[in-house]
Wavefront OBJ file of the C-alpha trace (Angstrom):
o trace
v 96.650 -13.052 -34.577
v 94.646 -15.606 -36.319
v 96.329 -18.859 -37.063
v 96.115 -18.335 -40.603
v 98.371 -15.127 -40.137
v 100.670 -16.937 -37.441
v 101.410 -19.847 -40.007
v 102.425 -16.879 -42.369
v 104.334 -14.203 -40.047
v 104.466 -15.850 -36.675
v 108.097 -15.552 -35.161
v 109.537 -14.493 -38.613
v 110.970 -11.156 -39.352
v 112.999 -10.183 -42.295
v 116.715 -10.980 -41.783
v 118.420 -7.942 -40.067
v 121.610 -8.328 -42.094
v 120.209 -8.398 -45.863
v 116.409 -7.520 -45.516
v 115.893 -11.330 -46.989
v 112.115 -11.957 -46.554
v 112.699 -15.456 -46.511
v 114.799 -16.874 -43.277
v 118.160 -17.995 -43.967
v 119.350 -21.508 -44.137
v 122.473 -21.530 -41.537
v 123.513 -24.746 -43.163
v 126.627 -25.214 -40.940
v 127.658 -27.631 -38.626
v 130.339 -25.309 -36.666
v 129.914 -21.602 -35.353
v 133.090 -19.542 -35.205
v 134.043 -17.964 -31.560
v 135.278 -14.642 -31.235
v 138.390 -15.570 -28.777
v 138.857 -18.433 -26.763
v 137.005 -16.664 -23.413
v 133.858 -16.374 -25.715
v 133.822 -20.282 -26.371
v 134.422 -21.287 -22.864
v 131.301 -18.707 -21.858
v 129.164 -20.301 -24.525
v 130.195 -23.874 -23.441
v 129.426 -23.009 -19.687
v 125.985 -21.503 -20.735
v 126.873 -18.172 -19.362
v 126.204 -16.310 -22.965
v 123.893 -17.092 -25.352
v 125.092 -18.340 -28.753
v 125.771 -21.252 -31.059
v 128.696 -23.686 -30.872
v 127.445 -26.628 -33.096
v 124.340 -27.558 -34.829
v 123.816 -30.719 -32.894
v 123.460 -28.590 -29.820
v 121.591 -25.351 -31.669
v 121.175 -23.580 -34.767
v 119.136 -20.486 -35.902
v 117.247 -21.925 -38.741
v 116.442 -24.797 -35.902
v 115.121 -22.460 -32.977
v 113.420 -20.413 -35.591
v 111.138 -23.490 -36.444
v 110.819 -24.579 -33.049
v 109.731 -21.152 -31.451
v 107.140 -21.126 -34.407
v 105.805 -24.419 -34.015
v 105.313 -23.387 -30.047
v 103.444 -20.095 -31.100
v 101.191 -22.048 -33.314
v 100.493 -24.645 -30.428
v 99.928 -21.920 -27.855
v 102.882 -23.503 -25.895
v 105.951 -21.738 -24.189
v 108.616 -23.422 -26.031
v 109.543 -26.224 -28.666
v 112.267 -28.435 -29.682
v 112.779 -30.089 -32.928
v 114.258 -33.607 -34.126
v 115.550 -35.550 -36.693
v 111.880 -37.514 -36.734
v 108.540 -37.819 -34.889
v 109.935 -41.041 -33.233
v 112.956 -39.285 -32.069
v 110.283 -36.662 -30.588
v 108.245 -39.258 -28.889
v 111.447 -41.284 -27.896
v 112.966 -37.909 -25.876
v 109.611 -36.987 -24.154
v 109.473 -40.604 -22.722
v 113.080 -40.821 -21.461
v 112.791 -37.221 -20.349
v 109.834 -37.990 -17.903
v 109.959 -41.763 -17.204
v 113.113 -43.599 -15.580
v 113.796 -47.581 -15.573
v 111.446 -49.189 -13.168
v 108.729 -46.896 -13.888
v 105.920 -46.823 -16.509
v 103.807 -44.921 -19.151
v 99.961 -45.701 -20.038
v 99.213 -45.369 -23.372
v 96.128 -45.290 -25.705
v 96.376 -48.724 -27.881
v 95.519 -47.205 -30.811
v 98.318 -45.206 -32.113
v 100.880 -45.082 -34.805
v 102.416 -48.115 -35.816
v 105.907 -47.112 -35.129
v 105.082 -45.579 -31.855
v 103.624 -48.654 -30.955
v 106.563 -50.604 -31.905
v 108.642 -48.101 -30.063
v 106.616 -48.668 -26.922
v 106.255 -52.493 -27.166
v 109.507 -53.582 -28.028
v 112.423 -50.654 -27.500
v 111.316 -49.200 -24.216
v 110.613 -52.545 -22.238
v 114.489 -52.894 -22.918
v 115.216 -49.827 -21.057
v 113.409 -50.987 -17.992
v 110.147 -48.879 -19.103
v 106.807 -50.667 -19.501
v 104.082 -49.348 -21.341
v 100.535 -50.211 -20.133
v 98.030 -50.266 -23.348
v 94.314 -49.345 -22.429
v 91.565 -47.743 -24.560
v 91.492 -44.414 -23.460
v 87.924 -43.439 -24.712
v 87.099 -45.419 -21.463
v 88.543 -43.068 -18.809
v 88.134 -45.901 -15.902
v 90.412 -48.149 -17.908
v 93.098 -45.307 -17.504
v 92.327 -44.747 -13.991
v 92.810 -48.071 -13.446
v 96.100 -48.509 -15.268
v 97.443 -45.883 -13.534
v 99.534 -46.410 -10.373
v 102.557 -45.022 -8.485
v 105.307 -45.918 -11.059
v 103.317 -44.063 -13.592
v 104.684 -41.129 -14.976
v 102.927 -40.237 -18.296
v 99.947 -40.491 -20.046
v 100.014 -40.761 -23.805
v 97.198 -40.606 -26.402
v 97.316 -39.713 -30.090
v 93.383 -38.152 -31.255
v 92.460 -38.198 -33.966
v 93.933 -41.776 -33.335
v 96.298 -43.543 -36.510
v 94.909 -45.258 -38.276
v 90.898 -45.641 -37.293
v 90.149 -41.897 -36.427
v 89.474 -43.067 -32.762
v 88.457 -39.437 -30.707
v 89.837 -39.282 -27.389
v 88.436 -36.626 -24.930
v 91.737 -34.656 -24.225
v 90.182 -32.569 -21.310
v 89.228 -35.599 -19.637
v 92.682 -37.200 -19.794
v 93.716 -34.035 -18.681
v 91.711 -34.156 -15.465
v 92.535 -37.633 -14.989
v 96.208 -37.466 -15.441
v 96.660 -34.105 -13.425
v 94.586 -35.967 -10.516
v 97.220 -38.649 -10.490
v 100.125 -35.878 -10.588
v 101.216 -36.872 -13.959
v 101.594 -35.127 -17.389
v 99.392 -35.561 -20.400
v 101.218 -35.823 -23.705
v 99.193 -35.659 -26.969
v 100.418 -36.858 -30.730
v 98.362 -34.216 -32.606
v 99.851 -35.126 -35.915
v 96.604 -35.749 -37.455
v 94.968 -32.740 -36.833
v 97.929 -30.073 -36.592
v 97.296 -26.768 -34.491
v 94.897 -25.485 -37.146
v 92.467 -28.416 -36.313
v 93.209 -28.572 -32.548
v 95.354 -27.508 -29.702
v 95.637 -29.687 -26.918
v 97.799 -26.941 -24.944
v 94.364 -24.957 -24.695
v 92.574 -27.905 -23.341
v 95.368 -28.330 -20.556
v 97.631 -31.153 -22.067
v 101.079 -30.788 -20.667
v 103.353 -31.726 -23.876
v 102.132 -31.955 -27.784
v 104.066 -34.014 -30.114
v 103.965 -34.066 -34.142
v 105.399 -35.858 -36.885
v 106.613 -32.800 -38.896
v 106.938 -35.123 -41.994
v 103.086 -34.965 -42.246
v 101.151 -31.961 -42.516
v 103.898 -29.392 -41.413
v 105.859 -30.275 -44.174
v 102.762 -31.055 -46.348
v 105.134 -32.204 -49.810
v 106.642 -35.650 -48.810
v 110.151 -34.458 -49.064
v 111.571 -34.210 -45.150
v 111.680 -35.992 -42.166
v 111.259 -34.383 -38.774
v 109.463 -34.325 -35.421
v 108.402 -31.657 -32.914
v 108.018 -31.662 -29.197
v 106.144 -28.401 -27.507
v 105.460 -27.766 -23.917
v 106.285 -25.655 -21.116
v 110.144 -23.685 -20.948
v 111.210 -25.821 -18.088
v 109.920 -29.175 -19.404
v 111.640 -28.340 -22.921
v 114.874 -27.029 -21.555
v 115.312 -29.874 -19.120
v 114.468 -32.622 -21.989
v 116.922 -31.096 -24.100
v 119.837 -31.031 -21.858
v 119.635 -34.643 -22.483
v 118.529 -34.922 -25.844
v 121.258 -33.041 -27.608
v 123.472 -35.615 -26.132
v 121.487 -38.257 -27.862
v 121.969 -36.657 -30.974
v 119.017 -36.730 -32.763
v 119.071 -33.345 -34.339
v 117.089 -31.906 -37.125
v 119.215 -30.718 -40.262
v 118.939 -26.811 -40.906
v 117.930 -27.680 -44.808
v 114.990 -29.734 -43.254
v 114.215 -27.052 -40.887
v 114.037 -24.371 -43.381
v 111.746 -26.624 -45.666
v 109.239 -27.211 -43.076
v 109.145 -23.458 -42.184
v 108.361 -23.121 -45.853
v 105.626 -25.817 -45.452
v 103.932 -24.262 -42.532
v 103.230 -20.868 -44.316
v 100.458 -22.685 -46.385
v 99.665 -25.171 -43.521
v 96.204 -23.377 -43.399
v 95.026 -23.537 -47.017
v 96.289 -26.882 -47.259
v 94.071 -28.093 -44.397
v 91.141 -26.277 -45.572
v 91.386 -28.080 -48.785
v 92.383 -31.541 -47.081
v 89.237 -31.119 -45.067
v 86.718 -30.215 -47.800
v 88.178 -33.031 -50.365
v 87.720 -35.621 -47.147
v 84.221 -34.656 -46.370
v 83.330 -35.305 -50.137
v 85.261 -38.603 -50.618
v 83.364 -39.609 -46.806
v 79.746 -38.710 -48.520
v 80.857 -41.045 -51.643
v 82.289 -43.989 -49.574
v 79.091 -43.696 -46.976
v 77.258 -44.728 -49.991
v 79.262 -47.157 -51.510
v 78.022 -50.678 -52.048
v 81.376 -51.973 -51.824
v 81.990 -50.406 -48.331
v 80.985 -51.659 -45.060
v 81.935 -48.888 -42.995
v 83.848 -45.907 -43.073
v 85.676 -43.879 -40.040
v 85.822 -40.029 -40.039
v 85.045 -37.952 -37.013
v 82.886 -35.672 -39.305
v 80.263 -38.361 -39.514
v 77.627 -38.077 -36.800
v 77.535 -41.893 -36.666
v 81.265 -41.855 -35.177
v 81.559 -42.846 -31.572
v 83.520 -39.600 -31.165
v 81.915 -37.091 -32.995
v 80.416 -34.947 -30.039
v 83.938 -34.937 -28.819
v 85.624 -33.883 -31.920
v 83.186 -31.112 -32.624
v 84.128 -29.560 -29.133
v 87.838 -29.911 -29.252
v 88.598 -29.727 -33.064
v 87.895 -26.955 -35.494
v 87.735 -29.399 -38.385
v 87.909 -32.865 -38.912
v 91.099 -33.345 -40.933
v 92.220 -35.131 -44.270
v 92.350 -38.564 -42.770
v 89.535 -41.242 -43.918
v 89.642 -44.865 -43.168
v 87.292 -47.531 -44.519
v 86.473 -51.081 -44.413
v 85.974 -52.915 -47.394
v 83.810 -55.937 -48.182
v 85.984 -58.934 -49.039
v 88.513 -58.538 -46.325
v 92.153 -58.024 -46.730
v 92.228 -59.590 -50.278
v 89.933 -56.923 -51.318
v 91.902 -54.386 -49.576
v 94.818 -55.448 -51.332
v 92.882 -55.445 -54.696
v 91.933 -51.634 -54.271
v 95.327 -50.724 -53.646
v 96.602 -52.362 -56.654
v 94.275 -51.022 -59.001
v 94.464 -47.319 -58.187
v 96.005 -44.871 -60.371
v 95.931 -41.545 -58.941
v 95.868 -42.432 -55.620
v 99.599 -43.212 -54.703
v 100.187 -46.809 -52.950
v 102.304 -45.647 -49.778
v 102.759 -44.698 -46.425
v 103.419 -41.487 -44.795
v 100.197 -39.235 -44.843
v 99.675 -35.092 -44.919
v 101.130 -35.197 -48.406
v 99.705 -32.996 -51.454
v 99.375 -36.176 -53.169
v 96.203 -38.659 -51.728
v 97.926 -41.802 -50.434
v 96.216 -45.140 -49.858
v 97.916 -48.078 -47.674
v 96.907 -51.258 -45.823
v 97.667 -50.507 -42.231
v 97.339 -54.074 -41.068
v 100.277 -55.330 -43.282
v 102.100 -51.741 -43.519
v 102.162 -49.106 -40.952
v 100.695 -51.125 -38.122
v 102.458 -54.624 -39.053
v 103.918 -54.402 -35.573
v 100.432 -55.328 -34.051
v 99.808 -58.972 -33.384
v 96.471 -59.998 -35.289
v 94.591 -60.090 -32.031
v 96.166 -56.525 -31.223
v 95.073 -55.020 -34.894
v 91.423 -56.280 -33.915
v 91.666 -54.921 -30.336
v 92.630 -51.563 -31.478
v 89.706 -51.777 -33.992
v 91.842 -52.431 -37.344
v 89.938 -54.794 -39.445
v 91.466 -57.142 -42.250
v 90.125 -55.251 -44.739
v 90.751 -51.812 -43.222
v 92.188 -49.319 -45.713
v 93.668 -45.757 -44.941
v 93.355 -42.850 -47.098
v 95.495 -39.597 -46.638
v 93.432 -37.454 -48.782
v 95.256 -35.157 -51.014
v 94.944 -31.776 -52.658
v 93.364 -33.030 -55.934
v 90.558 -32.067 -57.415
v 87.987 -34.384 -55.081
v 85.742 -35.807 -58.264
v 89.148 -37.087 -59.506
v 90.090 -39.009 -56.478
v 86.524 -40.441 -56.267
v 86.254 -41.236 -59.498
v 89.642 -43.509 -58.860
v 88.134 -45.250 -55.639
v 85.042 -45.949 -57.483
v 86.754 -47.697 -60.169
v 88.913 -49.530 -57.888
v 86.218 -50.762 -55.776
v 84.383 -51.905 -58.692
v 86.955 -54.222 -59.363
v 86.498 -56.320 -56.146
l 1 2 3 4 5 6 7 8 9 10 11 12 13 14 15 16 17 18 19 20 21 22 23 24 25 26 27 28 29 30 31 32 33 34 35 36 37 38 39 40 41 42 43 44 45 46 47 48 49 50 51 52 53 54 55 56 57 58 59 60 61 62 63 64 65 66 67 68 69 70 71 72 73 74 75 76 77 78 79 80 81 82 83 84 85 86 87 88 89 90 91 92 93 94 95 96 97 98 99 100 101 102 103 104 105 106 107 108 109 110 111 112 113 114 115 116 117 118 119 120 121 122 123 124 125 126 127 128 129 130 131 132 133 134 135 136 137 138 139 140 141 142 143 144 145 146 147 148 149 150 151 152 153 154 155 156 157 158 159 160 161 162 163 164 165 166 167 168 169 170 171 172 173 174 175 176 177 178 179 180 181 182 183 184 185 186 187 188 189 190 191 192 193 194 195 196 197 198 199 200 201 202 203 204 205 206 207 208 209 210 211 212 213 214 215 216 217 218 219 220 221 222 223 224 225 226 227 228 229 230 231 232 233 234 235 236 237 238 239 240 241 242 243 244 245 246 247 248 249 250 251 252 253 254 255 256 257 258 259 260 261 262 263 264 265 266 267 268 269 270 271 272 273 274 275 276 277 278 279 280 281 282 283 284 285 286 287 288 289 290 291 292 293 294 295 296 297 298 299 300 301 302 303 304 305 306 307 308 309 310 311 312 313 314 315 316 317 318 319 320 321 322 323 324 325 326 327 328 329 330 331 332 333 334 335 336 337 338 339 340 341 342 343 344 345 346 347 348 349 350 351 352 353 354 355 356 357 358 359 360 361 362 363 364 365 366 367 368 369 370 371 372 373 374 375 376 377 378 379 380 381 382 383 384 385 386 387 388
């Protein structure tokens, strides 16, 4: 099936008991055993079934299997947040005394996790520019157990060649994990390019409506099974209701992503010609350094746009304080257009020098393009830009 069909039907069937088209929400903490021996068999893993929603739940399992299908992976698992998903990937692959090599431009929450939390667990993270494969290979040593990248990268839309990173990682005997949140499987499938693990913040395009928090990990059956053995005891489980909301959101993923992409393209065309804008970051621009790679590994360029405004940080603040239609808020992938200043908001965990090294300038503005009419978004941005 094409992915447009899979987002609607993939893995889902009418409820066998009632015929309900929409999957049931198994909103329960506890499942009842038929008898004492049945309960004992479930706890020993001798028989499939459910015990407690922190461990497993039918609604949650349906979501995990559906996203694995969309990503062309063998299996999946879902978590209370994207950060919980990434944390569990790391602690499932890397032990104290070992290390991770990560691209230096990643979501600010991931950067804070890698920089401040993992070292307290004895896990070192080395940051490199993964567009330069020589930097990656120079950073990997005998203690490296994971290579982590995010492409397109948050917030600069940096594009990393997944296939090259796969070759580099596998030559060193380590797995590659790709954060595919910005692209979604509709635009990019890292597993098909050889990646071992893919993570998502399901909060973003999967949910699509700014009303849930969730995270996803997909990979091989063995990896997901072994990861969940530990993860279920950490307790970062998703609620059944949030799982159901994400399942509902996935049904419109294809049509939403098409509109996000087409709106973003029109806004990029507007911004590149505006006299108050210094630079526009979008992988669909031929001037983007990752344009050729994006054309090879993506089916579209996404709904995220970055731009530098003339006048630096104060000018950026003025724009955000002047917009009327665009919403001043973090997160992304919403039906609403969201605008924010990464340097002081989502990526405030970076120092000033780290921001510059990652390509995040003081006047950098991040725009998550929504589903409004593009002309209305453009008019709103134009009026705000003309106030600086």
